[in-house]
N, C-alpha and C positions, 0 to 999 in steps of 0.2 A: 783175817778178814778185815779189810777197811773200806770205808765208803769216802771217796773224795767229796768234800762239803763244798758248796757254793760260797761266796763272800757272804758274811752275816747270816748264814745257815746254822742252825742250832738243832740237834736230835731231841725231838719231845719225848718220843716212846718208840720201842722196839719189842718184838716178839718172835718167837720161834715159830715156824710155819713151814709148811711144802707147798709147793707149786706143780700142779698136774698138767704135764705137757704129754699129748698122745699115749695116754696110759702110764707113763713114767712120773714118778713122784721125786722131786727135786726139792731136798731140804735146803732150807734157807732161813733168812731173817726178814721180817716186814718192819720197815724202818720209817716212822712218820717225823718229818722235820717241819720246821716253820714255812717251809716252801715247796715240800713234794713229798711223794710216798716212793719208797725205793724197795724192790725185793732184791735180796742180794743172796745168790746161791753160796752154800758153805764151801762145795769142793770147787776147785779151779777148772774141772772138766766141764762143768755145767755154767761157766760165765756167761756164755751164750743165752742164757735165759734170764739173766739179770733185767729187771725191768725197773722204768722210771715212770711214774705218773704224776703228771702235773695237775694241780687244781681246776684249772679251766678246762680240762679234758674229762672230768668225772661228770658222769650223768647221774648216776646213782649208787647209793651204797645200799645192800641188801643184807639183813643180818639171816643167819640160818642156824639150825640145831637147837637143842633145848636139854632137858634134863638128862635123856637118854641116848642122845646121839651127841656126835662131835659138833662143837661149836666154830662159828666161823664168820667171813664177810665174803660176800661177792661185790666187786667192785665193777660197775659198768661204766665204759668208757665212751666218748661220743662217737669213736669209729665202730661201735657196735659190739665190740669185745667185752666179754666177760671174764674177768679175773678172780679166781676162787682161791681163798687162803683160810684154811682151818686154822684158829687161834684160841689159846686159852684167854687171852685178855681180850675178846671179841667187843665186848660192851664200851670198854675205855678207849681202844683204839679205834672203834666205830665212830663213837661221839667225836674225837679229835677230827677224823677224816670229815664227817658232817658240816663240822664248823669251817671247814677249808674252803668249801665251794659255794 
């Protein structure tokens, strides 16, 4: 799995996650760079679900989960969509995303 980076783009942090689309769970990686957030599906059959979120399209980042449930992030974009990503590194990645917009 490779991600084509833009000029002067650097990966800051990445974490394993799943993206839920119509009750299907798509395994992949959530990648935070200095220019964008990217979800990359692990399997080629799911590449149509790859997602790029630019900082100026982020409206809100919502942390969910706790001690007894799975942790993750909901990224709400300006088009009204909510993208849910369960993550073990929720706090670190969430703080990075919050500092982007």
